[in-house]
C-alpha positions, 0 to 999 in steps of 0.5 A: 193678735193670738187669743192665748190665754195667758198664765198669771202668776200668783205673787204669793203661794196658797200656804202665806194666807193660812193661820200662822198656827196652820203655818208653822205647823207645815212648816215642822212638817217640812222639816221631817223627812218622813213626811211627804206633801200628799201627807201635808195636803191632807192634813190641811184638808182634815183642818178644812184648808183645801192645799193641793200637794204641788201648791205645798211642793212649790211653798217648799221650794220658795221657802227654802229659796228665800231662806237661801237668798237671805243667808246669802245676802247676809254673808253679802251685807258682812263682806261689805261691811268688812271692806268699809271696815278695812279699807275707807275708799269709796271705790272699793264699796262702791264696787262691792255694793255693785257686786251685790246688786248686779248677783241680786239682779241675776237672781231676779232675771234667773226666777223670772225666767219661766215667766218670761215665756209666757210674755205676750209678743208686744211685750217681749218685743217692747222688752227687747227694744228697751235692752238693745237701746241700753246696749246702745247707750252704754256702747256710746258711752264706753266709746266717747270715755276710750276716746277721751282716755285716749286723748288725755294719753296723747296729751300726756305723752307730747307733755312728757316729750315736751318737758324731758327732752334731755332724758329719753331713758326717762320719757321711755320709762313714764311711757311705759307705765302709761301704756301699761296703765291704758292696758289695764283700763281696758282689761276691765 
């Protein structure tokens, strides 16, 4: 193991620890594009708070990203509520909720991407092993599900042929519909 010191990220920007009054002043200054981060840093120094311009810049970015994420989440929840009002089907609601969850998880992964660069090798290897196991489990589950679908489909075709021998055109139409349904099932 290397003696490299790994960077530890702060959970909160230093600006968040300022008094409510000072933080509001910083927020107001950030809205005025003529005021630079250095100007804000100098103002805070005058107030007895040493906060660098880069910390101010990170705070501005963090609060902007947070506001953007909150607006996006509100819009998604509103869409989910609309779906709930118009469709009373649980499958549609579940799919919408899953899409929101996947989107939020993707955002989280993107935000920690920089932290992954400094991840200790042991932790990176452990993470890769866990991801490989999760993929293997997903593949195994999908293969088992596909096998069950194929068995059910063969049983369906045998039943249709057995029951409707005297109506070959009807059998062919039902088999065609079943084939299309199976094709759509595996398109997802």
